[in-house]
C-alpha positions as CSV (number, residue, x, y, z in Angstrom):
1,M,0.0,0.0,0.0
2,A,1.4,3.4,-0.9
3,D,2.0,5.9,1.8
4,G,-1.0,7.9,2.8
5,V,-3.5,5.8,0.8
6,L,-6.2,3.7,2.3
7,L,-7.6,1.1,-0.1
8,E,-11.0,-0.3,0.5
9,R,-11.4,-4.0,-0.3
10,E,-14.0,-4.7,-3.0
11,T,-15.5,-8.0,-3.9
12,Q,-16.3,-8.4,-7.6
13,L,-18.5,-11.3,-8.8
14,V,-19.3,-11.4,-12.5
15,P,-21.5,-13.6,-14.6
16,S,-20.1,-15.9,-17.3
17,D,-19.5,-14.6,-20.8
18,D,-23.0,-15.8,-22.0
19,G,-24.7,-13.8,-19.2
20,A,-25.5,-16.8,-17.1
21,C,-24.3,-16.9,-13.5
22,I,-21.7,-19.6,-12.8
23,F,-23.0,-20.0,-9.2
24,N,-26.5,-20.9,-8.0
25,N,-28.5,-18.2,-6.2
26,D,-27.9,-19.5,-2.7
27,I,-24.1,-19.2,-3.1
28,I,-24.4,-15.8,-4.7
29,L,-26.7,-14.6,-1.9
30,E,-24.2,-15.8,0.8
31,I,-21.2,-14.3,-0.9
32,L,-22.9,-10.9,-1.6
33,S,-24.1,-10.7,2.0
34,W,-20.5,-10.2,3.1
35,V,-19.8,-7.4,0.6
36,P,-19.6,-3.8,2.0
37,G,-22.7,-1.7,1.3
38,K,-20.9,0.8,-0.9
39,S,-19.6,-2.0,-3.1
40,L,-23.1,-3.6,-3.3
41,L,-24.4,-0.4,-4.8
42,R,-22.0,-1.0,-7.7
43,C,-22.8,-4.7,-7.8
44,R,-26.4,-3.8,-8.6
45,R,-25.3,-2.6,-12.0
46,V,-23.8,-6.1,-13.0
47,C,-27.1,-7.5,-14.2
48,K,-30.8,-7.3,-13.6
49,S,-30.9,-10.4,-11.4
50,W,-28.3,-9.0,-9.1
51,C,-30.1,-5.7,-8.9
52,T,-33.3,-7.5,-7.9
53,L,-31.5,-9.7,-5.4
54,I,-29.6,-6.8,-3.7
55,S,-32.7,-4.6,-3.6
56,D,-34.8,-7.3,-1.9
57,P,-35.6,-6.5,1.7
58,N,-34.7,-10.1,2.8
59,F,-31.2,-9.7,1.4
60,V,-30.9,-6.2,3.0
61,R,-31.8,-7.8,6.3
62,K,-29.3,-10.6,5.9
63,Q,-26.4,-8.3,4.9
64,C,-27.2,-6.0,7.8
65,S,-27.2,-8.9,10.2
66,Q,-23.9,-10.1,9.0
67,A,-22.3,-6.7,9.2
68,V,-23.6,-6.1,12.8
69,R,-22.9,-9.5,14.1
70,H,-19.3,-9.7,12.9
71,S,-18.6,-5.9,13.2
72,T,-17.6,-5.9,9.5
73,N,-17.8,-2.9,7.2
74,L,-17.4,-0.7,10.3
75,R,-16.8,3.0,9.8
76,L,-16.0,5.9,12.1
77,L,-18.1,8.9,11.2
78,M,-16.7,12.4,12.1
79,F,-18.6,15.7,12.1
80,T,-16.7,18.9,12.2
81,N,-19.0,21.8,13.3
82,R,-16.9,24.9,13.2
83,W,-16.4,27.4,10.4
84,H,-17.1,24.6,7.8
85,F,-19.6,21.8,8.2
86,L,-17.8,18.6,7.1
87,I,-18.7,15.0,7.5
88,K,-16.0,12.3,6.9
89,S,-15.7,8.6,7.6
90,I,-12.8,6.2,8.0
91,D,-13.0,2.5,7.2
92,Y,-11.9,0.8,10.5
93,E,-10.1,-2.2,9.1
94,S,-8.3,-0.2,6.5
95,L,-7.2,2.2,9.1
96,L,-5.8,-0.5,11.4
97,S,-4.0,-2.1,8.4
98,F,-2.4,1.2,7.6
99,L,-1.4,1.8,11.2
100,T,0.2,-1.6,11.4
101,K,2.2,-1.1,8.2
102,N,3.3,2.4,9.2
103,K,4.1,2.0,12.9
104,H,6.8,4.6,13.1
105,E,5.3,7.3,10.9
106,N,3.5,10.4,11.9
107,I,0.2,9.8,10.1
108,S,-1.9,12.5,11.6
109,R,-2.1,14.5,8.4
110,V,-2.0,11.5,6.0
111,V,-5.0,9.3,6.8
112,V,-7.7,11.9,7.1
113,P,-7.5,13.4,3.6
114,R,-8.1,9.9,2.2
115,C,-11.3,9.6,4.2
116,R,-14.7,9.4,2.5
117,R,-16.6,12.6,2.5
118,H,-20.4,12.7,3.0
119,K,-23.1,15.2,2.2
120,L,-26.3,15.7,4.1
121,P,-29.5,16.5,2.0
122,L,-29.5,20.0,3.3
123,T,-29.2,23.4,1.7
124,Q,-27.4,25.4,4.4
125,P,-27.1,23.6,7.8
126,D,-26.6,25.6,10.9
127,N,-23.0,24.7,11.9
128,R,-23.7,25.2,15.6
129,N,-26.9,23.0,15.8
130,V,-26.2,19.5,14.7
131,W,-26.4,16.7,17.2
132,I,-25.8,13.0,16.7
133,M,-28.7,11.2,18.4
134,G,-27.3,7.7,17.7
135,S,-26.7,5.0,15.1
136,S,-28.1,1.6,14.5
137,N,-27.9,-1.0,11.7
138,G,-26.2,1.5,9.4
139,L,-28.7,4.3,10.1
140,V,-27.5,7.5,11.8
141,C,-30.0,9.7,13.6
142,L,-29.4,13.5,13.7
143,F,-31.1,16.4,15.3
144,L,-30.8,19.5,13.0
145,N,-31.1,23.2,13.6
146,G,-33.4,22.7,16.6
147,H,-36.3,22.0,14.2
148,Y,-36.4,18.4,13.1
149,T,-34.8,14.9,13.2
150,L,-33.1,13.3,10.3
151,L,-32.7,9.5,9.7
152,W,-29.8,9.1,7.4
153,N,-27.9,6.2,5.8
154,P,-24.3,7.4,5.0
155,C,-23.7,4.5,2.7
156,T,-26.7,5.1,0.3
157,G,-27.1,8.8,1.0
158,N,-30.9,8.3,1.6
159,S,-32.6,10.1,4.4
160,K,-36.0,10.7,6.0
161,K,-37.0,13.9,7.7
162,I,-39.0,13.6,11.0
163,P,-40.8,16.6,12.4
164,K,-40.6,17.8,15.9
165,P,-42.5,15.9,18.6
166,S,-44.8,18.9,19.1
167,P,-44.8,22.5,17.9
168,E,-44.1,23.7,21.4
169,A,-41.1,21.3,22.0
170,F,-37.7,23.0,22.7
171,L,-34.3,21.5,22.3
172,P,-34.1,18.0,23.8
173,A,-32.6,17.5,27.3
174,F,-31.7,13.9,26.4
175,Y,-32.3,11.7,23.4
176,G,-31.4,8.4,21.8
177,F,-32.0,6.1,18.8
178,G,-32.0,2.4,18.3
179,Y,-33.4,-0.7,16.7
180,D,-36.0,-2.7,18.6
181,S,-35.7,-6.3,17.6
182,A,-38.9,-7.3,19.4
183,T,-41.0,-5.3,17.0
184,D,-38.6,-5.0,14.1
185,D,-38.8,-1.3,14.3
186,Y,-36.6,1.8,14.7
187,K,-37.3,4.2,17.6
188,V,-36.2,7.7,18.4
189,I,-36.5,8.8,22.1
190,C,-36.5,12.5,22.9
191,N,-37.1,14.4,26.2
192,C,-38.2,17.9,25.5
193,L,-39.2,20.9,27.5
194,S,-42.3,22.7,26.2
195,A,-43.2,26.4,26.5
196,D,-45.0,25.8,29.8
197,R,-41.9,24.0,31.2
198,T,-43.6,20.6,31.0
199,N,-41.1,17.8,30.9
200,E,-42.3,15.0,28.5
201,V,-40.6,12.0,26.9
202,F,-41.6,11.3,23.3
203,V,-41.0,8.1,21.3
204,F,-41.1,8.0,17.5
205,T,-41.5,4.7,15.7
206,L,-40.6,4.3,12.1
207,K,-43.5,1.9,11.3
208,T,-46.2,4.3,12.5
209,G,-44.4,7.4,11.4
210,S,-45.6,9.3,14.5
211,W,-44.6,10.5,18.0
212,R,-46.3,9.5,21.2
213,I,-45.7,10.3,24.9
214,V,-44.4,7.6,27.3
215,E,-43.9,7.6,31.0
216,G,-40.8,9.7,31.7
217,I,-38.2,10.2,34.3
218,D,-37.4,13.2,36.5
219,H,-33.9,14.0,35.3
220,I,-31.0,12.7,33.3
221,G,-27.7,14.6,33.4
222,S,-26.2,13.5,30.1
223,D,-27.7,13.9,26.6
224,R,-27.0,11.1,24.1
225,G,-28.1,7.6,24.9
226,L,-25.8,4.7,24.3
227,L,-27.4,1.7,22.5
228,L,-26.5,-1.7,24.0
229,N,-28.4,-4.9,24.7
230,G,-31.7,-3.6,23.3
231,A,-31.7,-0.5,25.6
232,L,-30.4,3.1,25.6
233,H,-28.2,4.2,28.5
234,W,-27.4,7.5,30.1
235,L,-25.4,8.8,33.0
236,N,-28.0,10.0,35.4
237,I,-25.9,12.7,37.1
238,K,-27.0,13.7,40.6
239,R,-25.9,16.9,42.3
240,R,-25.4,18.0,45.9
241,A,-27.1,21.1,47.4
242,D,-24.1,23.3,46.3
243,G,-24.5,22.2,42.7
244,S,-21.4,19.9,42.6
245,I,-21.6,16.4,41.1
246,D,-22.2,13.6,43.6
247,P,-20.6,10.5,42.1
248,K,-21.9,8.2,44.8
249,S,-25.5,9.0,43.9
250,T,-25.0,9.1,40.2
251,T,-26.3,6.0,38.3
252,I,-26.7,4.6,34.8
253,T,-30.3,4.8,33.7
254,S,-31.5,2.7,30.9
255,F,-34.6,2.7,28.6
256,D,-35.7,-0.7,27.3
257,L,-36.7,-0.2,23.7
258,A,-39.2,-3.1,23.7
259,K,-40.9,-2.4,27.0
260,E,-40.4,1.4,26.6
261,K,-39.6,1.7,30.3
262,F,-36.9,3.6,32.2
263,Q,-35.0,2.0,35.1
264,E,-31.9,2.8,37.2
265,L,-29.7,0.0,35.9
266,V,-26.6,0.2,38.1
267,S,-24.6,2.6,40.3
268,L,-21.1,3.7,39.3
269,P,-17.9,2.2,40.8
270,N,-17.8,3.0,44.5
271,V,-14.1,3.8,44.6
272,L,-14.2,6.9,42.4
273,G,-14.3,9.6,45.1
274,D,-14.8,13.3,44.2
275,I,-14.3,13.4,40.4
276,F,-15.8,15.1,37.4
277,L,-17.9,12.7,35.3
278,G,-17.6,12.7,31.5
279,E,-21.0,12.9,29.7
280,D,-20.4,10.0,27.3
281,L,-20.6,6.3,27.8
282,G,-18.9,3.9,25.3
283,V,-18.9,0.3,24.2
284,Y,-16.1,-2.2,25.0
285,K,-15.6,-5.1,22.5
286,S,-19.2,-4.8,21.1
287,S,-20.9,-6.1,24.1
288,H,-19.8,-4.3,27.3
289,L,-20.6,-0.9,28.7
290,L,-17.8,1.4,29.6
291,C,-17.6,4.9,31.2
292,S,-14.8,7.5,31.5
293,F,-14.2,9.6,34.5
294,D,-12.0,12.8,34.6
295,N,-10.1,13.1,37.9
296,F,-9.4,16.7,38.6
297,R,-7.2,15.9,41.6
298,F,-4.7,13.8,39.7
299,G,-5.2,15.2,36.3
300,N,-5.9,11.9,34.6
301,T,-8.9,10.0,33.2
302,E,-10.0,6.5,34.2
303,I,-11.9,4.2,31.9
304,W,-14.0,1.5,33.6
305,V,-15.9,-1.4,32.0
306,M,-19.0,-3.2,33.3
307,M,-17.9,-6.8,32.5
308,E,-21.3,-8.3,33.5
309,Y,-24.3,-6.3,32.3
310,G,-26.3,-4.8,35.1
311,V,-24.0,-6.1,37.9
312,E,-22.5,-3.3,39.9
313,Q,-19.8,-5.5,41.4
314,S,-18.5,-6.3,37.8
315,W,-17.1,-2.8,37.2
316,T,-13.4,-3.2,36.2
317,K,-10.8,-0.5,35.7
318,L,-9.6,-0.8,32.1
319,I,-7.0,1.9,31.9
320,V,-5.8,5.2,33.4
321,L,-4.9,7.9,30.8
322,K,-2.5,10.5,32.1
323,D,-2.1,14.0,30.8
324,Q,-4.8,13.6,28.2
325,D,-7.5,16.2,27.7
326,L,-10.0,13.4,27.1
327,S,-13.4,14.1,25.7
328,H,-14.6,10.5,25.5
329,P,-13.6,7.0,24.4
330,V,-15.3,6.5,21.1
331,Y,-14.9,2.8,20.8
332,V,-12.8,-0.2,22.1
333,S,-12.3,-2.9,19.5
334,E,-12.0,-6.7,19.9
335,D,-8.2,-6.3,19.4
336,D,-7.8,-3.8,22.3
337,K,-7.6,-0.6,20.2
338,V,-9.2,2.4,21.9
339,F,-10.4,5.3,19.8
340,I,-10.3,8.5,21.9
341,G,-11.8,11.9,20.9
342,L,-10.1,14.8,22.6
343,R,-11.7,18.1,23.4
344,Q,-9.5,20.2,21.2
345,G,-10.5,18.2,18.1
346,D,-7.8,15.5,18.0
347,L,-8.6,11.8,17.4
348,K,-6.1,9.3,18.8
349,L,-5.8,5.5,18.9
350,Y,-4.5,3.9,22.1
351,D,-3.2,0.3,21.9
352,L,-3.8,-1.4,25.2
353,K,-1.4,-4.2,24.3
354,E,1.5,-1.9,23.3
355,N,0.6,0.9,25.7
356,R,1.1,3.6,23.1
357,Y,-0.8,6.4,21.4
358,R,-1.1,7.0,17.6
359,S,-2.4,10.3,16.4
360,I,-5.1,9.8,13.7
361,L,-6.6,13.3,13.3
362,K,-4.9,16.5,14.4
363,P,-6.8,19.5,12.8
364,K,-4.9,22.6,11.8
365,K,-7.5,24.6,13.8
366,Q,-9.4,23.6,16.8
367,L,-12.7,22.0,15.8
368,R,-15.7,20.7,17.7
369,L,-15.8,17.1,16.6
370,A,-18.7,14.6,17.1
371,F,-18.2,10.9,16.4
372,A,-20.5,8.0,15.6
373,L,-19.8,4.4,14.5
374,Y,-21.9,2.8,11.8
375,V,-21.8,-0.3,9.6
376,E,-22.3,-0.1,5.9
377,T,-25.7,-1.4,5.1
378,L,-28.5,-0.8,2.6
379,V,-31.2,-0.3,5.2
380,S,-33.7,2.3,4.1
381,P,-34.3,5.2,6.5
382,A,-37.8,5.5,5.0
383,T,-39.0,2.0,5.8
384,G,-36.3,0.4,8.0
385,K,-36.1,-2.4,5.4
């Protein structure tokens, strides 16, 4: 691979010279289900039968299931929201391959220009008012300009505009997005204050195309919910009488997408002491909840993992990051690579095995970055199929 170039793997399957496929349909279906979504869009042009197969909802479901289950076709999506509104994504496996082959090079200004650039179906987005509400099965949910929600598939470029829960609803205090396997539906959760200061929790379901009110919760201190095990999770930050954060009373609150019920899932590790809590949770190796804590006293950040879901005693300290202005851990992979977003706009990769940092993104100017992970699928934001 040439320096500074990230090559995406593409699978090409072609019919025989007389136009007939050399494999039966079952074999073609299985092979194509492992192909990245972007390449599948090109494969649809091979012949009419492939176009029909790839466009079939059953195939879309199978390809999505493969990508999610095996964490293949994973991409890191980056939003830069200052001066210029830009959206780029990095192919995870290609990035790791590049890092492995260029261990001793400074790549902070090499990889990013080779990223894929995306466009939202907007005329002039307000740079200051774009929130990532979450991602699931290749769909990314955005809250735009304080006016509406957008379901967007970065792979296909298709999107669906969702109106506000109510005309009186202000900016959401907390929110989330995820797939409910029990009903085979996608749901957006939004807690909004109305003009009369009424605090209501709304749920939008893609199948019905409408919002409805569900039983809410008094307060949640963080904003974006983390999707894991069929539920959304937030840090429910509690404060003392003087306004300072009380770590011992702070819990992780979850919202079960199938039951549509809130519950206090678990308390935080009881050894933290007086620290400042970061507002973002993360995922460890696709199946475990992690949380980062900034310690003002010692100037470092601790990352803890809940090894057994819902069990307070299973909290395990993963790593202590020293002298890092940490924003949040974006993702911890199966091979112990930690993506870390820094407040000044940097993106770094920390290798737990080698105990070293690699700089992936170091902007020339300070940028307010937002991150989301998504897999390349062909799921339609209009139908969820």
